[in-house]
Residue, then its C-alpha position, 0 to 999 in steps of 0.5 A: m453488499v461488496r465494497v470495492a476499494l479503489r487503489t490510486g498512486l500518491r503521485w496521481k492524488l497529489s497531481a489531482a489535488i494541485a490541479l484542482v487547487g490551481a483550477l479553482v485559483a485560476i477561475a477565481l482570478s479570471l473572474v475577478v480580472h474579467n469583472a474588473a476589466r469590464a467595469s473599467m471599460l464601462e466606466n470609461s465608456r460613460d466618461v467618453q460619452i459624457e465628453r462627446l455630449n458636452f462637445t456636442q452641446k457646445i456646438f449645438e448652442s453656438t451653431n444650432q447643429l447636432q453632431f455624433g448622431a445626437r438627438i433632441d427629445d429622442p423617443a427611445l430615451p430610457k425612462p430611468l435616464r429621462d427621470e434623472v435628466a428631469g432633475g436638471e443634471r447630466a446623466t448616463y445610462l447603460q443599456d446591457t442585455g447581456e447578448t450584445v455589446p452594451e449601449v451607452w446613453a448620455a443626456s443633458p437638459l436644454g432650455n424649455g424642457r428639451v433633452l439633448s441625448m446621444h447613445d452609441r456602442f463601443p465594440d472595439r473596446f469590448a473586443v479587447l475584453d474578448d481577447l483578455d478572456r481568451a488570454l485568461v483561459i489560456g493562462s488558466t489552462a497552462v496553470v492547471v497543466g503545470g500544476c499536474a506536471l508539478g504534482v506528477l514530479v513531486g508525487g512521483r519522487l515521494s511515491k518512489r521513496l515510499r515504495t522503496a521503503a515498503a520494499a525494504v520493510g518487506r525484506l526486513a520482515d522476511g528476515d534480512t536484518s541487515v536492511r536499513i530503511r534510512d539507507e534505502v530512502g536516503g537522499r539530499v532532501r530530508d522530509e517526513t519519509d526519512d523520519l519514518a525510516w529512522a523510526v522503523d529502523a529504531m523499532s527494528d533494532a529494538l525488536q532484534q535486540r529483544i529477540e536476540a536476548e530472548r533467544r540467548v536466554t532460551a538457548d542458555i537455559a536449554h544448555e544448562l538443563r542438558t547436563p542435569v537432564t542427561g544425568l537424570l536419564t542416566a540415573a533413571e536407567l539404574l532404577p529397578p524394573g517396574r512401572p514407577s521406573e518406566l514412568v520416570r524414564d519416560r518423563a526424563q526422556a521427554m524432558r531431554t527431547l524437549v531440551e534438544d528441541v529448544l536448543e535446535v530452535a535457538r540455533l535456527d533462530g540465530y540463522a547460523e545453520r548451514a546445509e551440507l548438500q548432497d544429490v538425493a533421489l527424492g522418491e527413493f529417499v522418502t520411501r526408505r525414511v517413511r518405511s523406517l518410521n511407520p510401515d503403515i503410512g501410504i507412499d505415492v511417488v507420482r514423479d521422482a526427481e533428483v534434488t540437491t539438499d541436506p539429507r539429514r535436515l530433509e529427514r528431520i522435516l519429514g519426521n516432524l511432519i509425520a509425527n505431527a500428523a500422527r499426534h494431532g490427526k487421524p489415520p490414514i497418513e499419506v505421503t506424496v512425492e511429485g517432482r520437488v514437491l513433498r506432501v504429508r496429509d492426515h484425515g483429521t480435523g485439520f490445522p487450526e485457523a491460527l496456524l494457517r493464518e500466522g504459521p507455526s509457533r513454538f509451544r502452540t500445538g497443531s491441536s485446536d483444543r490443545s488436548g494433544r501431546g507435544h509442545g508445538l516445536g515440531l512444526t517450528i523446527a520443520a519450518g526453520q530447517a526448510r528455510v536452511l534448505g532454501a525450501r518453502l513449507t506451507f500448511r493448508n486444510a484439505d477439502e471436506l470428506t464424506d465423513g466430515s473430516t478435512g485433513a491437514v496437508s503440509v507441503l514442502w517445496l524444494p527449490e531448483n537451486a541449492p541454498t545460498s551460503t547465507g542460509s537465505f532462500p530464493v523466491i519460489q514460484l508456487p504453482d496453482r494447485 
């Protein structure tokens, strides 16, 4: 079963909450006011009816005439009121059907078991209650609308600050270490958003310091190893010919290559590299470089393009991608040039899921079982050099072939604009392919 997650803005959630609370409070207060006003009117109607009954009884006792529609021994007199008057006390009775204005009865005992009674309705009084109800409805509606407006205003402000913070965090994640969240969301009013911004900035500073420390340690170690490794390689060249000497020279050369790669990664991590730009015909450039690396690699120039880039860094990226395909994939290896897009594909088992999900990482090879040669620096260097060129390097697996192999595909997207002087890169819209 597929669960659909509904995404709503903070301002609308806050508005709905304020509106709901306002509606509940308005309804509760309206009910209390309505019931209190109704009870007060009914009690007042009873008092008025008793006063009229007293006045009528005095006139009847002195003139033997009835006023205000009073009756003696009215057959319509409600039984509860008749029973109450039978005890010798004046009493009132409210006859309320809920459909019309309540009818108020008042009765008083006379001599010889007779009962003087009168009843009436007070529509003018309850018309006031209808006006009060309309006023309460209007007031409640105004409270709800005002609450919604207040929620939109407050929630919009808070939502804007959070979106600004999220955008700043996104730039920070893309490598812009100069971003400070607290400066982006700062304002006159301080709230929990500012506390969050300060916490994120503190975490970012701590991580940057740790990364920089690790980069310096790595660069220092690699730099210190360069001299003895170079001496070791020179000494290995002086050994007499033979299989042991070849092994020593091979391992010494591998160590020297590793040291140079580590130094290059450290320089790229420091964002200090700058591209030396030239205009290059991409199809011709790739064809010559690939032919010099391995004549057996297939080259397909679908559409040539002239790009402004650093040839040395582009050659480094191309060489690392081909070396990774040759080391961890299976032949045939194919290189395709289509405008500003360069693809390198092999026909092996493809990239491991961790690399596709997280990108290249140093000392993690492109082989899913870690059985291949290499130290995992090739793709890391290629991605770093692509960043210096203002390009985007992506990795994916090709569709499954008839022999069961999928093939790994590395795609280099060269930008239409030259990289900036800061080493950053513009946003590239990737076509749907």
